[in-house]
C-alpha positions in Angstrom: 104.2 79.1 76.0 107.6 77.6 76.5 109.1 75.3 73.8 110.7 73.1 76.5 112.8 73.4 79.6 116.1 73.4 77.6 115.3 76.8 76.2 115.4 78.2 79.7 118.5 76.2 80.6 120.8 76.9 77.6 123.2 79.7 77.0 125.4 81.5 79.5 124.7 81.6 83.2 123.8 83.1 85.6 120.5 84.5 84.2 119.0 87.5 86.0 115.6 87.2 87.6 113.4 90.1 88.9 112.9 91.6 92.4 110.1 92.5 94.7 106.8 93.7 93.2 104.4 94.6 96.0 106.2 97.7 97.4 106.8 99.0 93.9 103.2 98.6 93.0 102.1 100.5 96.1 104.6 103.3 95.3 103.0 103.6 91.8 99.6 104.1 93.4 98.1 100.6 93.3 94.6 100.8 94.9 93.6 98.7 97.8 91.5 95.7 96.7 90.0 92.6 98.1 93.4 91.0 97.7 96.7 92.4 96.1 96.5 90.4 92.9 93.2 92.0 91.9 95.3 94.9 90.6 95.8 92.8 87.5 92.2 93.6 86.6 91.7 97.0 88.2 94.9 98.7 87.2 96.7 96.5 84.7 98.9 99.3 83.5 100.6 99.5 86.9 101.4 95.8 86.8 102.9 96.1 83.3 104.9 99.1 84.5 106.5 97.0 87.3 107.4 94.3 84.8 108.8 96.8 82.3 111.1 98.3 85.0 112.5 95.0 85.8 113.0 94.1 82.2 114.8 97.4 81.6 116.9 96.6 84.7 118.1 93.4 83.0 115.7 90.6 84.2 115.5 87.7 81.8 112.6 86.1 83.6 109.7 88.1 85.2 107.2 86.7 87.6 103.5 87.2 87.2 101.6 89.2 89.9 100.0 86.0 91.2 101.9 85.0 94.3 98.8 84.8 96.6 96.3 84.2 93.8 94.5 81.0 95.0 90.8 80.5 95.9 91.9 79.4 99.4 94.0 82.4 100.2 91.8 85.1 98.6 88.3 83.6 99.4 87.3 84.2 95.8 85.3 81.4 94.3 87.1 81.4 90.9 90.5 83.1 90.7 91.2 82.1 87.1 90.3 85.5 85.6 92.9 87.2 87.8 95.6 84.7 86.9 94.8 84.9 83.2 95.0 88.7 83.3 98.3 88.5 85.2 99.9 86.3 82.6 98.6 88.6 79.8 99.9 91.7 81.6 103.4 90.0 81.9 103.4 89.0 78.2 102.4 92.4 77.1 105.2 93.9 79.1 107.7 91.3 78.0 106.8 91.7 74.3 108.8 88.6 73.5 112.0 89.9 75.0 112.0 87.9 78.2 110.3 84.8 79.7 107.2 85.0 81.7 106.9 82.8 84.9 103.6 82.0 86.5 104.3 82.8 90.2 102.8 80.4 92.7 103.1 80.9 96.4 102.0 78.8 99.4 98.3 78.3 99.9 98.4 79.9 103.3 97.3 76.9 105.4 99.3 74.0 106.9 98.8 70.5 105.5 97.2 67.8 107.6 97.9 66.6 110.3 99.5 69.9 111.4 96.7 72.0 109.8 93.3 71.8 108.1 94.5 71.4 104.5 94.3 68.0 102.9 96.8 66.9 100.2 93.9 66.4 97.8 92.5 69.9 98.4 96.0 71.4 98.0 96.5 69.6 94.7 93.1 70.8 93.5 94.0 74.4 94.3 97.4 74.2 92.6 95.8 72.6 89.6 93.4 75.4 89.2 96.2 77.9 89.3 98.2 76.0 86.8 95.4 75.7 84.3 94.6 79.4 84.5 98.3 80.3 84.0 99.2 77.7 81.3 100.0 80.4 78.8 103.1 81.4 80.8 106.5 80.2 79.6 107.3 78.5 82.9 106.1 78.3 86.5 108.0 79.4 89.6 106.8 77.8 92.9 108.4 80.0 95.6 108.6 80.9 99.3 107.7 77.4 100.3 108.2 76.5 104.0 107.0 72.9 103.5 108.7 70.5 101.1 105.5 68.4 100.9 103.4 71.4 99.8 106.1 72.3 97.2 106.0 68.8 95.8 102.2 68.8 95.6 102.4 72.1 93.7 105.2 70.8 91.4 103.4 67.7 90.5 100.1 69.5 89.9 101.8 72.1 87.6 103.6 69.4 85.6 100.4 67.3 85.2 98.3 70.2 84.1 100.7 72.1 81.8 104.0 70.4 81.1 105.7 73.7 81.7 109.2 73.9 83.1 109.0 74.4 86.8 111.4 76.2 89.2 111.0 75.6 92.9 112.5 77.7 95.7 112.1 77.3 99.5 112.7 79.6 102.4 115.2 78.6 105.1 116.0 79.7 108.6 119.5 80.4 109.9 119.9 76.8 110.9 119.7 75.8 107.3 116.2 74.2 107.4 112.8 75.2 106.3 110.1 76.0 109.0 108.9 72.4 108.6 112.5 71.1 109.1 113.4 70.3 105.5 117.1 70.4 104.6 118.6 71.5 101.3 119.8 68.0 100.6 116.3 66.5 101.3 114.7 69.1 99.2 117.1 68.7 96.3 116.6 64.9 96.1 112.8 65.0 96.3 112.3 67.9 93.9 114.6 66.4 91.3 112.8 63.1 91.5 109.5 64.9 91.1 110.7 66.7 87.9 111.8 70.2 89.0 113.9 72.0 86.3 115.7 74.3 88.8 115.7 74.6 92.6 117.0 76.8 95.3 116.3 79.5 97.8 114.3 82.7 97.9 113.3 85.3 100.6 114.6 83.8 103.9 117.3 86.4 104.6 120.1 88.4 102.9 122.9 87.1 100.6 125.3 86.7 103.5 123.0 84.4 105.4 122.0 82.6 102.3 125.6 81.5 101.5 125.7 78.3 103.5 122.4 77.1 102.2 123.4 77.8 98.6 126.7 76.0 99.1 124.8 72.9 100.3 122.5 73.0 97.2 125.4 73.3 94.9 127.2 70.4 96.5 124.2 68.0 96.4 122.4 68.6 93.1 123.1 68.7 89.4 120.0 70.8 88.9 120.5 74.6 88.2 120.4 76.5 91.5 118.4 79.6 92.1 119.4 82.3 94.6 116.8 85.1 95.2 117.4 86.5 98.7 116.2 89.6 100.4 118.1 92.9 100.5 119.6 91.9 103.8 117.8 91.5 107.2 115.2 94.2 107.9 115.7 96.6 110.7 113.4 95.4 113.5 112.4 99.1 114.3 111.9 100.5 110.8 111.3 97.2 108.9 113.6 98.7 106.2 116.1 96.5 104.3 119.7 97.7 104.7 121.5 96.7 101.4 121.8 99.4 98.7 121.7 98.2 95.1 125.5 98.2 94.8 126.0 96.4 98.1 123.4 93.8 97.1 125.1 93.3 93.7 128.5 92.9 95.3 127.3 90.2 97.7 125.3 88.4 95.0 128.3 88.3 92.7 129.8 85.5 94.8 127.0 83.2 93.7 128.0 83.6 90.1 131.5 82.5 91.0 130.1 79.5 93.0 128.1 78.3 89.9 124.5 79.4 90.7 122.4 79.5 87.5 119.7 82.1 88.3 120.1 85.2 90.5 117.5 87.8 91.6 116.0 89.5 94.6 113.1 89.1 97.0 111.9 91.4 99.8 113.5 94.9 99.8 114.9 94.7 96.3 114.0 97.1 93.6 114.7 97.5 89.8 117.8 99.5 90.9 119.0 96.4 92.8 118.4 94.2 89.8 120.1 96.7 87.5 123.2 96.8 89.7 123.3 93.0 89.8 122.9 92.8 86.0 125.6 95.3 85.5 128.0 93.5 87.9 127.4 90.1 86.2 127.9 91.6 82.7 131.1 93.2 83.8 132.5 89.9 84.9 133.9 91.5 88.1 133.0 93.7 90.9 133.6 97.4 90.5 
């Protein structure tokens, strides 16, 4: 478990995060289950291998394989065993070398009045996740399209664990989340609620992320996280266009801008993270 948030926020920046896990797991032969995160129990060695590859690539924080692990999303009555196994798998792979982040994604239903999910039910779900994952070093609430849901998750994790919490939202090209939240609105609310770092993940590629990141950096004193996709996917093939070197080159700009945590989301691989880590260590683009 983390000593405190300062441990994660001290030293030189930016720190390197990991990349996409699902496609890598499938390429390693992960079996089909009732839900993707069940692989933590059925084939834990595959999950550990994914973590190890990202650690070898230079990641300093790895996310547990728990993005969709909630009772609401999976339909499982008690998801705590899967989450506990996921945290254990990550710690085994990390072996004390890097930090383990409990990965928490959206619950998969809109909050009232736009959807069926009450705030109390959402808080209950996030509290269950947090309690099961409390042996992680920090929590990462990611891919949020609704600031209200992100705040419920943040407050639930803080109340249940006291862990440092990073929060990233997804944005459209107009610079707002699907629910209309701006970077400025998100930064103010998340800081007030106790977030330790904030920013963007998924959404689109580094080029399209640039204006949103600029706005975060301009409006908050919190460390800023940038974890975009490997470009915009081809609509015909669904493949992501940026090679590892291209991704690293585009991501290097965020170091120069002052972002604190850099990584990748959809379409990124250990090779993308290795190229990013190499570029950052070199201090300049090759």
